[in-house]
All heavy atoms as a GROMACS GRO file, in nm:
protein
  483
    1MET      N    1   0.084  -0.117   0.000
    1MET     CA    2   0.000   0.000   0.000
    1MET      C    3   0.089   0.124   0.000
    1MET      O    4   0.137   0.166   0.104
    1MET     CB    5  -0.093  -0.001   0.121
    1MET     CG    6  -0.194  -0.114   0.113
    1MET     SD    7  -0.311  -0.139   0.248
    1MET     CE    8  -0.347   0.018   0.310
    2ASP      N    9   0.112   0.176  -0.117
    2ASP     CA   10   0.192   0.297  -0.133
    2ASP      C   11   0.332   0.283  -0.075
    2ASP      O   12   0.380   0.370  -0.003
    2ASP     CB   13   0.121   0.417  -0.072
    2ASP     CG   14  -0.009   0.450  -0.141
    2ASP    OD1   15  -0.019   0.428  -0.263
    2ASP    OD2   16  -0.102   0.496  -0.073
    3GLY      N   17   0.399   0.170  -0.101
    3GLY     CA   18   0.535   0.152  -0.055
    3GLY      C   19   0.550   0.119   0.092
    3GLY      O   20   0.657   0.133   0.148
    4LYS      N   21   0.442   0.074   0.152
    4LYS     CA   22   0.446   0.042   0.296
    4LYS      C   23   0.411  -0.106   0.317
    4LYS      O   24   0.333  -0.163   0.243
    4LYS     CB   25   0.348   0.128   0.373
    4LYS     CG   26   0.386   0.275   0.366
    4LYS     CD   27   0.287   0.361   0.438
    4LYS     CE   28   0.328   0.507   0.424
    4LYS     NZ   29   0.227   0.597   0.476
    5VAL      N   30   0.472  -0.163   0.419
    5VAL     CA   31   0.444  -0.301   0.459
    5VAL      C   32   0.382  -0.294   0.598
    5VAL      O   33   0.433  -0.224   0.686
    5VAL     CB   34   0.574  -0.385   0.464
    5VAL    CG1   35   0.546  -0.523   0.519
    5VAL    CG2   36   0.638  -0.390   0.327
    6TYR      N   37   0.270  -0.365   0.616
    6TYR     CA   38   0.202  -0.367   0.746
    6TYR      C   39   0.207  -0.507   0.805
    6TYR      O   40   0.196  -0.606   0.733
    6TYR     CB   41   0.056  -0.326   0.730
    6TYR     CG   42   0.038  -0.180   0.697
    6TYR    CD1   43   0.042  -0.137   0.565
    6TYR    CD2   44   0.020  -0.085   0.796
    6TYR    CE1   45   0.027  -0.004   0.533
    6TYR    CE2   46   0.005   0.048   0.766
    6TYR     CZ   47   0.008   0.089   0.634
    6TYR     OH   48  -0.006   0.221   0.604
    7VAL      N   49   0.224  -0.513   0.935
    7VAL     CA   50   0.217  -0.639   1.009
    7VAL      C   51   0.106  -0.622   1.111
    7VAL      O   52   0.105  -0.525   1.188
    7VAL     CB   53   0.351  -0.671   1.080
    7VAL    CG1   54   0.338  -0.794   1.166
    7VAL    CG2   55   0.462  -0.688   0.977
    8ILE      N   56   0.011  -0.717   1.109
    8ILE     CA   57  -0.104  -0.705   1.200
    8ILE      C   58  -0.110  -0.825   1.294
    8ILE      O   59  -0.088  -0.938   1.253
    8ILE     CB   60  -0.236  -0.691   1.123
    8ILE    CG1   61  -0.262  -0.814   1.036
    8ILE    CG2   62  -0.237  -0.566   1.036
    8ILE    CD1   63  -0.402  -0.824   0.983
    9GLY      N   64  -0.138  -0.796   1.420
    9GLY     CA   65  -0.156  -0.903   1.518
    9GLY      C   66  -0.034  -0.991   1.529
    9GLY      O   67   0.079  -0.950   1.506
   10GLY      N   68  -0.057  -1.115   1.568
   10GLY     CA   69   0.050  -1.212   1.584
   10GLY      C   70   0.040  -1.282   1.718
   10GLY      O   71  -0.064  -1.281   1.784
   11TYR      N   72   0.149  -1.343   1.758
   11TYR     CA   73   0.154  -1.420   1.881
   11TYR      C   74   0.292  -1.402   1.942
   11TYR      O   75   0.393  -1.417   1.873
   11TYR     CB   76   0.127  -1.568   1.851
   11TYR     CG   77   0.118  -1.655   1.972
   11TYR    CD1   78   0.009  -1.648   2.058
   11TYR    CD2   79   0.219  -1.746   2.001
   11TYR    CE1   80   0.000  -1.729   2.170
   11TYR    CE2   81   0.210  -1.828   2.113
   11TYR     CZ   82   0.102  -1.819   2.196
   11TYR     OH   83   0.093  -1.898   2.308
   12ASP      N   84   0.299  -1.366   2.069
   12ASP     CA   85   0.429  -1.342   2.134
   12ASP      C   86   0.476  -1.458   2.221
   12ASP      O   87   0.568  -1.444   2.300
   12ASP     CB   88   0.424  -1.213   2.217
   12ASP     CG   89   0.331  -1.224   2.338
   12ASP    OD1   90   0.272  -1.331   2.362
   12ASP    OD2   91   0.316  -1.122   2.408
   13GLY      N   92   0.413  -1.573   2.207
   13GLY     CA   93   0.451  -1.689   2.286
   13GLY      C   94   0.361  -1.711   2.405
   13GLY      O   95   0.359  -1.818   2.465
   14GLN      N   96   0.285  -1.608   2.441
   14GLN     CA   97   0.191  -1.619   2.553
   14GLN      C   98   0.049  -1.578   2.516
   14GLN      O   99  -0.047  -1.632   2.570
   14GLN     CB  100   0.239  -1.535   2.671
   14GLN     CG  101   0.368  -1.585   2.730
   14GLN     CD  102   0.410  -1.505   2.851
   14GLN    OE1  103   0.365  -1.393   2.871
   14GLN    NE2  104   0.494  -1.564   2.933
   15SER      N  105   0.035  -1.480   2.428
   15SER     CA  106  -0.099  -1.435   2.392
   15SER      C  107  -0.100  -1.377   2.252
   15SER      O  108   0.004  -1.342   2.196
   15SER     CB  109  -0.150  -1.330   2.492
   15SER     OG  110  -0.065  -1.217   2.490
   16ARG      N  111  -0.219  -1.366   2.194
   16ARG     CA  112  -0.238  -1.304   2.064
   16ARG      C  113  -0.218  -1.153   2.079
   16ARG      O  114  -0.234  -1.098   2.187
   16ARG     CB  115  -0.378  -1.334   2.011
   16ARG     CG  116  -0.413  -1.483   2.017
   16ARG     CD  117  -0.416  -1.546   1.881
   16ARG     NE  118  -0.460  -1.684   1.886
   16ARG     CZ  119  -0.379  -1.787   1.903
   16ARG    NH1  120  -0.252  -1.768   1.924
   16ARG    NH2  121  -0.425  -1.910   1.902
   17LEU      N  122  -0.186  -1.086   1.968
   17LEU     CA  123  -0.157  -0.944   1.972
   17LEU      C  124  -0.262  -0.863   1.896
   17LEU      O  125  -0.322  -0.913   1.801
   17LEU     CB  126  -0.019  -0.917   1.912
   17LEU     CG  127   0.097  -0.994   1.973
   17LEU    CD1  128   0.224  -0.968   1.893
   17LEU    CD2  129   0.114  -0.958   2.119
   18SER      N  130  -0.280  -0.738   1.937
   18SER     CA  131  -0.374  -0.649   1.867
   18SER      C  132  -0.301  -0.534   1.796
   18SER      O  133  -0.363  -0.444   1.743
   18SER     CB  134  -0.476  -0.591   1.965
   18SER     OG  135  -0.411  -0.512   2.062
   19THR      N  136  -0.169  -0.539   1.794
   19THR     CA  137  -0.091  -0.430   1.737
   19THR      C  138  -0.091  -0.431   1.584
   19THR      O  139  -0.110  -0.535   1.521
   19THR     CB  140   0.054  -0.435   1.786
   19THR    OG1  141   0.106  -0.565   1.757
   19THR    CG2  142   0.064  -0.410   1.935
   20VAL      N  143  -0.067  -0.314   1.528
   20VAL     CA  144  -0.047  -0.297   1.384
   20VAL      C  145   0.079  -0.213   1.368
   20VAL      O  146   0.090  -0.106   1.427
   20VAL     CB  147  -0.167  -0.227   1.316
   20VAL    CG1  148  -0.140  -0.208   1.167
   20VAL    CG2  149  -0.296  -0.304   1.339
   21GLU      N  150   0.174  -0.264   1.290
   21GLU     CA  151   0.299  -0.193   1.268
   21GLU      C  152   0.320  -0.172   1.119
   21GLU      O  153   0.270  -0.249   1.037
   21GLU     CB  154   0.416  -0.270   1.328
   21GLU     CG  155   0.404  -0.285   1.479
   21GLU     CD  156   0.519  -0.361   1.539
   21GLU    OE1  157   0.636  -0.323   1.512
   21GLU    OE2  158   0.493  -0.457   1.611
   22CYS      N  159   0.395  -0.066   1.086
   22CYS     CA  160   0.415  -0.028   0.946
   22CYS      C  161   0.563  -0.003   0.920
   22CYS      O  162   0.632   0.059   1.000
   22CYS     CB  163   0.334   0.098   0.917
   22CYS     SG  164   0.361   0.164   0.753
   23LEU      N  165   0.609  -0.048   0.803
   23LEU     CA  166   0.744  -0.020   0.755
   23LEU      C  167   0.729   0.060   0.627
   23LEU      O  168   0.674   0.010   0.528
   23LEU     CB  169   0.820  -0.150   0.729
   23LEU     CG  170   0.961  -0.135   0.672
   23LEU    CD1  171   1.053  -0.062   0.769
   23LEU    CD2  172   1.017  -0.271   0.636
   24ASP      N  173   0.772   0.185   0.629
   24ASP     CA  174   0.764   0.272   0.510
   24ASP      C  175   0.893   0.254   0.430
   24ASP      O  176   0.998   0.306   0.466
   24ASP     CB  177   0.746   0.417   0.553
   24ASP     CG  178   0.725   0.510   0.435
   24ASP    OD1  179   0.741   0.468   0.318
   24ASP    OD2  180   0.691   0.628   0.460
   25LEU      N  181   0.883   0.181   0.320
   25LEU     CA  182   1.001   0.150   0.239
   25LEU      C  183   1.053   0.271   0.162
   25LEU      O  184   1.166   0.269   0.113
   25LEU     CB  185   0.970   0.035   0.144
   25LEU     CG  186   0.935  -0.096   0.213
   25LEU    CD1  187   0.888  -0.199   0.111
   25LEU    CD2  188   1.054  -0.149   0.291
   26SER      N  189   0.974   0.377   0.152
   26SER     CA  190   1.019   0.496   0.080
   26SER      C  191   1.094   0.594   0.170
   26SER      O  192   1.151   0.691   0.122
   26SER     CB  193   0.900   0.567   0.015
   26SER     OG  194   0.813   0.618   0.114
   27ALA      N  195   1.095   0.568   0.300
   27ALA     CA  196   1.166   0.656   0.395
   27ALA      C  197   1.317   0.643   0.375
   27ALA      O  198   1.367   0.538   0.334
   27ALA     CB  199   1.130   0.620   0.538
   28GLU      N  200   1.389   0.750   0.405
   28GLU     CA  201   1.535   0.748   0.391
   28GLU      C  202   1.597   0.638   0.476
   28GLU      O  203   1.690   0.570   0.432
   28GLU     CB  204   1.593   0.884   0.430
   28GLU     CG  205   1.740   0.896   0.399
   28GLU     CD  206   1.791   1.037   0.421
   28GLU    OE1  207   1.728   1.131   0.372
   28GLU    OE2  208   1.894   1.050   0.490
   29GLU      N  209   1.548   0.622   0.598
   29GLU     CA  210   1.592   0.514   0.687
   29GLU      C  211   1.468   0.439   0.736
   29GLU      O  212   1.413   0.473   0.840
   29GLU     CB  213   1.671   0.571   0.805
   29GLU     CG  214   1.803   0.631   0.765
   29GLU     CD  215   1.886   0.671   0.885
   29GLU    OE1  216   1.877   0.604   0.988
   29GLU    OE2  217   1.960   0.769   0.873
   30PRO      N  218   1.423   0.339   0.660
   30PRO     CA  219   1.301   0.266   0.699
   30PRO      C  220   1.314   0.204   0.837
   30PRO      O  221   1.418   0.150   0.873
   30PRO     CB  222   1.290   0.156   0.592
   30PRO     CG  223   1.366   0.208   0.476
   30PRO     CD  224   1.478   0.288   0.536
   31SER      N  225   1.209   0.217   0.916
   31SER     CA  226   1.204   0.153   1.047
   31SER      C  227   1.059   0.120   1.079
   31SER      O  228   0.966   0.184   1.028
   31SER     CB  229   1.263   0.244   1.155
   31SER     OG  230   1.188   0.361   1.168
   32TRP      N  231   1.038   0.022   1.162
   32TRP     CA  232   0.904  -0.020   1.200
   32TRP      C  233   0.844   0.081   1.298
   32TRP      O  234   0.911   0.123   1.392
   32TRP     CB  235   0.907  -0.158   1.264
   32TRP     CG  236   0.932  -0.266   1.164
   32TRP    CD1  237   1.053  -0.327   1.140
   32TRP    CD2  238   0.839  -0.323   1.074
   32TRP    NE1  239   1.038  -0.420   1.040
   32TRP    CE2  240   0.908  -0.420   0.998
   32TRP    CE3  241   0.704  -0.303   1.049
   32TRP    CZ2  242   0.845  -0.495   0.899
   32TRP    CZ3  243   0.642  -0.378   0.952
   32TRP    CH2  244   0.712  -0.473   0.877
   33GLN      N  245   0.718   0.119   1.275
   33GLN     CA  246   0.646   0.211   1.362
   33GLN      C  247   0.511   0.150   1.397
   33GLN      O  248   0.443   0.096   1.310
   33GLN     CB  249   0.620   0.345   1.291
   33GLN     CG  250   0.745   0.415   1.242
   33GLN     CD  251   0.832   0.463   1.356
   33GLN    OE1  252   0.784   0.512   1.456
   33GLN    NE2  253   0.963   0.447   1.341
   34GLN      N  254   0.472   0.157   1.524
   34GLN     CA  255   0.338   0.113   1.562
   34GLN      C  256   0.240   0.221   1.519
   34GLN      O  257   0.259   0.338   1.550
   34GLN     CB  258   0.328   0.089   1.712
   34GLN     CG  259   0.197   0.024   1.749
   34GLN     CD  260   0.197  -0.031   1.891
   34GLN    OE1  261   0.302  -0.054   1.950
   34GLN    NE2  262   0.079  -0.052   1.943
   35VAL      N  263   0.138   0.183   1.443
   35VAL     CA  264   0.046   0.282   1.387
   35VAL      C  265  -0.095   0.273   1.444
   35VAL      O  266  -0.170   0.368   1.434
   35VAL     CB  267   0.040   0.274   1.232
   35VAL    CG1  268   0.173   0.313   1.172
   35VAL    CG2  269  -0.001   0.136   1.185
   36ALA      N  270  -0.132   0.161   1.499
   36ALA     CA  271  -0.269   0.145   1.548
   36ALA      C  272  -0.278   0.017   1.631
   36ALA      O  273  -0.186  -0.062   1.633
   36ALA     CB  274  -0.367   0.138   1.432
   37SER      N  275  -0.391   0.001   1.693
   37SER     CA  276  -0.424  -0.125   1.757
   37SER      C  277  -0.561  -0.169   1.708
   37SER      O  278  -0.648  -0.085   1.683
   37SER     CB  279  -0.428  -0.110   1.910
   37SER     OG  280  -0.298  -0.091   1.959
   38MET      N  281  -0.578  -0.296   1.693
   38MET     CA  282  -0.709  -0.349   1.654
   38MET      C  283  -0.797  -0.363   1.778
   38MET      O  284  -0.746  -0.376   1.890
   38MET     CB  285  -0.692  -0.486   1.587
   38MET     CG  286  -0.611  -0.480   1.461
   38MET     SD  287  -0.592  -0.642   1.384
   38MET     CE  288  -0.478  -0.720   1.498
   39ALA      N  289  -0.926  -0.360   1.759
   39ALA     CA  290  -1.019  -0.375   1.870
   39ALA      C  291  -1.011  -0.516   1.929
   39ALA      O  292  -1.040  -0.536   2.047
   39ALA     CB  293  -1.161  -0.345   1.824
   40GLN      N  294  -0.972  -0.613   1.848
   40GLN     CA  295  -0.965  -0.752   1.892
   40GLN      C  296  -0.828  -0.809   1.859
   40GLN      O  297  -0.774  -0.784   1.752
   40GLN     CB  298  -1.074  -0.834   1.823
   40GLN     CG  299  -1.088  -0.972   1.878
   40GLN     CD  300  -1.210  -1.042   1.821
   40GLN    OE1  301  -1.266  -0.999   1.721
   40GLN    NE2  302  -1.252  -1.148   1.884
   41ARG      N  303  -0.772  -0.886   1.951
   41ARG     CA  304  -0.643  -0.951   1.926
   41ARG      C  305  -0.662  -1.059   1.819
   41ARG      O  306  -0.764  -1.126   1.815
   41ARG     CB  307  -0.591  -1.015   2.054
   41ARG     CG  308  -0.566  -0.912   2.163
   41ARG     CD  309  -0.527  -0.977   2.292
   41ARG     NE  310  -0.642  -1.051   2.345
   41ARG     CZ  311  -0.635  -1.144   2.437
   41ARG    NH1  312  -0.519  -1.180   2.488
   41ARG    NH2  313  -0.744  -1.204   2.479
   42ARG      N  314  -0.559  -1.073   1.735
   42ARG     CA  315  -0.566  -1.174   1.629
   42ARG      C  316  -0.433  -1.245   1.613
   42ARG      O  317  -0.327  -1.184   1.621
   42ARG     CB  318  -0.604  -1.110   1.496
   42ARG     CG  319  -0.738  -1.041   1.498
   42ARG     CD  320  -0.790  -1.018   1.360
   42ARG     NE  321  -0.916  -0.949   1.363
   42ARG     CZ  322  -1.034  -1.008   1.375
   42ARG    NH1  323  -1.041  -1.138   1.384
   42ARG    NH2  324  -1.144  -0.938   1.376
   43GLY      N  325  -0.441  -1.373   1.586
   43GLY     CA  326  -0.323  -1.453   1.556
   43GLY      C  327  -0.352  -1.535   1.433
   43GLY      O  328  -0.467  -1.566   1.403
   44LEU      N  329  -0.251  -1.567   1.356
   44LEU     CA  330  -0.264  -1.646   1.234
   44LEU      C  331  -0.353  -1.578   1.131
   44LEU      O  332  -0.422  -1.643   1.054
   44LEU     CB  333  -0.318  -1.787   1.265
   44LEU     CG  334  -0.236  -1.869   1.364
   44LEU    CD1  335  -0.307  -2.000   1.396
   44LEU    CD2  336  -0.097  -1.897   1.310
   45ALA      N  337  -0.353  -1.446   1.131
   45ALA     CA  338  -0.434  -1.370   1.034
   45ALA      C  339  -0.352  -1.343   0.909
   45ALA      O  340  -0.230  -1.340   0.913
   45ALA     CB  341  -0.480  -1.238   1.095
   46GLY      N  342  -0.420  -1.319   0.801
   46GLY     CA  343  -0.354  -1.281   0.677
   46GLY      C  344  -0.436  -1.172   0.610
   46GLY      O  345  -0.558  -1.174   0.613
   47VAL      N  346  -0.368  -1.076   0.552
   47VAL     CA  347  -0.433  -0.966   0.481
   47VAL      C  348  -0.356  -0.941   0.354
   47VAL      O  349  -0.233  -0.942   0.354
   47VAL     CB  350  -0.436  -0.837   0.566
   47VAL    CG1  351  -0.497  -0.722   0.488
   47VAL    CG2  352  -0.510  -0.859   0.696
   48CYS      N  353  -0.426  -0.917   0.246
   48CYS     CA  354  -0.361  -0.876   0.123
   48CYS      C  355  -0.437  -0.756   0.067
   48CYS      O  356  -0.549  -0.728   0.107
   48CYS     CB  357  -0.355  -0.990   0.022
   48CYS     SG  358  -0.516  -1.038  -0.042
   49VAL      N  359  -0.372  -0.684  -0.023
   49VAL     CA  360  -0.434  -0.569  -0.086
   49VAL      C  361  -0.446  -0.597  -0.234
   49VAL      O  362  -0.350  -0.639  -0.299
   49VAL     CB  363  -0.350  -0.441  -0.062
   49VAL    CG1  364  -0.411  -0.324  -0.136
   49VAL    CG2  365  -0.339  -0.413   0.086
   50TYR      N  366  -0.566  -0.575  -0.287
   50TYR     CA  367  -0.592  -0.596  -0.429
   50TYR      C  368  -0.670  -0.478  -0.480
   50TYR      O  369  -0.780  -0.450  -0.431
   50TYR     CB  370  -0.668  -0.727  -0.450
   50TYR     CG  371  -0.701  -0.754  -0.594
   50TYR    CD1  372  -0.601  -0.790  -0.684
   50TYR    CD2  373  -0.831  -0.742  -0.641
   50TYR    CE1  374  -0.630  -0.813  -0.816
   50TYR    CE2  375  -0.861  -0.767  -0.773
   50TYR     CZ  376  -0.761  -0.803  -0.860
   50TYR     OH  377  -0.789  -0.826  -0.992
   51LYS      N  378  -0.613  -0.406  -0.574
   51LYS     CA  379  -0.677  -0.287  -0.632
   51LYS      C  380  -0.722  -0.189  -0.525
   51LYS      O  381  -0.832  -0.136  -0.527
   51LYS     CB  382  -0.793  -0.328  -0.722
   51LYS     CG  383  -0.750  -0.404  -0.845
   51LYS     CD  384  -0.864  -0.428  -0.940
   51LYS     CE  385  -0.814  -0.500  -1.064
   51LYS     NZ  386  -0.920  -0.521  -1.163
   52GLY      N  387  -0.633  -0.167  -0.427
   52GLY     CA  388  -0.659  -0.068  -0.323
   52GLY      C  389  -0.753  -0.112  -0.212
   52GLY      O  390  -0.785  -0.034  -0.123
   53ARG      N  391  -0.799  -0.236  -0.215
   53ARG     CA  392  -0.889  -0.286  -0.111
   53ARG      C  393  -0.818  -0.393  -0.031
   53ARG      O  394  -0.751  -0.479  -0.086
   53ARG     CB  395  -1.015  -0.346  -0.173
   53ARG     CG  396  -1.100  -0.242  -0.246
   53ARG     CD  397  -1.226  -0.301  -0.299
   53ARG     NE  398  -1.305  -0.354  -0.188
   53ARG     CZ  399  -1.403  -0.440  -0.203
   53ARG    NH1  400  -1.435  -0.485  -0.321
   53ARG    NH2  401  -1.470  -0.483  -0.099
   54ASP      N  402  -0.833  -0.389   0.102
   54ASP     CA  403  -0.773  -0.493   0.183
   54ASP      C  404  -0.871  -0.608   0.198
   54ASP      O  405  -0.989  -0.590   0.213
   54ASP     CB  406  -0.726  -0.441   0.319
   54ASP     CG  407  -0.840  -0.394   0.406
   54ASP    OD1  408  -0.935  -0.336   0.353
   54ASP    OD2  409  -0.832  -0.414   0.528
   55LEU      N  410  -0.819  -0.728   0.188
   55LEU     CA  411  -0.898  -0.850   0.194
   55LEU      C  412  -0.846  -0.934   0.309
   55LEU      O  413  -0.734  -0.984   0.304
   55LEU     CB  414  -0.888  -0.927   0.062
   55LEU     CG  415  -0.921  -0.846  -0.063
   55LEU    CD1  416  -0.882  -0.924  -0.187
   55LEU    CD2  417  -1.068  -0.810  -0.066
   56ASP      N  418  -0.927  -0.947   0.414
   56ASP     CA  419  -0.886  -1.025   0.530
   56ASP      C  420  -0.914  -1.172   0.509
   56ASP      O  421  -1.008  -1.209   0.442
   56ASP     CB  422  -0.963  -0.980   0.655
   56ASP     CG  423  -0.939  -0.835   0.688
   56ASP    OD1  424  -0.834  -0.783   0.647
   56ASP    OD2  425  -1.023  -0.774   0.753
   57THR      N  426  -0.832  -1.255   0.571
   57THR     CA  427  -0.858  -1.397   0.574
   57THR      C  428  -0.896  -1.434   0.717
   57THR      O  429  -0.868  -1.360   0.810
   57THR     CB  430  -0.735  -1.478   0.529
   57THR    OG1  431  -0.629  -1.450   0.621
   57THR    CG2  432  -0.694  -1.443   0.389
   58PRO      N  433  -0.960  -1.547   0.735
   58PRO     CA  434  -0.998  -1.587   0.874
   58PRO      C  435  -0.876  -1.594   0.964
   58PRO      O  436  -0.765  -1.621   0.919
   58PRO     CB  437  -1.059  -1.725   0.854
   58PRO     CG  438  -1.100  -1.730   0.712
   58PRO     CD  439  -1.002  -1.644   0.637
   59SER      N  440  -0.899  -1.566   1.091
   59SER     CA  441  -0.790  -1.573   1.188
   59SER      C  442  -0.837  -1.643   1.312
   59SER      O  443  -0.955  -1.670   1.329
   59SER     CB  444  -0.743  -1.432   1.222
   59SER     OG  445  -0.848  -1.359   1.282
   60VAL      N  446  -0.743  -1.670   1.400
   60VAL     CA  447  -0.774  -1.733   1.527
   60VAL      C  448  -0.784  -1.623   1.632
   60VAL      O  449  -0.694  -1.542   1.644
   60VAL     CB  450  -0.662  -1.834   1.565
   60VAL    CG1  451  -0.690  -1.893   1.702
   60VAL    CG2  452  -0.652  -1.941   1.460
   61THR      N  453  -0.892  -1.620   1.705
   61THR     CA  454  -0.909  -1.520   1.811
   61THR      C  455  -0.924  -1.592   1.944
   61THR      O  456  -0.965  -1.708   1.950
   61THR     CB  457  -1.034  -1.433   1.786
   61THR    OG1  458  -1.148  -1.517   1.771
   61THR    CG2  459  -1.018  -1.349   1.661
   62PRO      N  460  -0.888  -1.525   2.053
   62PRO     CA  461  -0.894  -1.591   2.182
   62PRO      C  462  -1.037  -1.620   2.225
   62PRO      O  463  -1.129  -1.549   2.188
   62PRO     CB  464  -0.830  -1.490   2.276
   62PRO     CG  465  -0.842  -1.359   2.207
   62PRO     CD  466  -0.844  -1.387   2.061
   63GLN      N  467  -1.052  -1.728   2.299
   63GLN     CA  468  -1.183  -1.761   2.356
   63GLN      C  469  -1.207  -1.671   2.475
   63GLN      O  470  -1.122  -1.654   2.560
   63GLN     CB  471  -1.186  -1.908   2.399
   63GLN     CG  472  -1.168  -2.003   2.284
   63GLN     CD  473  -1.278  -1.994   2.181
   63GLN    OE1  474  -1.395  -1.984   2.217
   63GLN    NE2  475  -1.242  -1.996   2.054
   64MET      N  476  -1.323  -1.612   2.482
   64MET     CA  477  -1.357  -1.523   2.594
   64MET      C  478  -1.447  -1.592   2.692
   64MET      O  479  -1.526  -1.670   2.665
   64MET     CB  480  -1.427  -1.397   2.542
   64MET     CG  481  -1.346  -1.325   2.439
   64MET     SD  482  -1.257  -1.194   2.519
   64MET     CE  483  -1.162  -1.132   2.387
   0.00000   0.00000   0.00000
């Protein structure tokens, strides 16, 4: 998405994550920045972008 790579959610070995991080590849010195948090933690999620639209795939969410 415009020269940026996003990483959403994940697993830290103890719990699922709700973080969203971005790597701007067009920056002079690219570095990862936390840009948002999701309302729900997600692990094993996948997202792709096609013609400017993001398409989520099913993910595993914690049992409440």
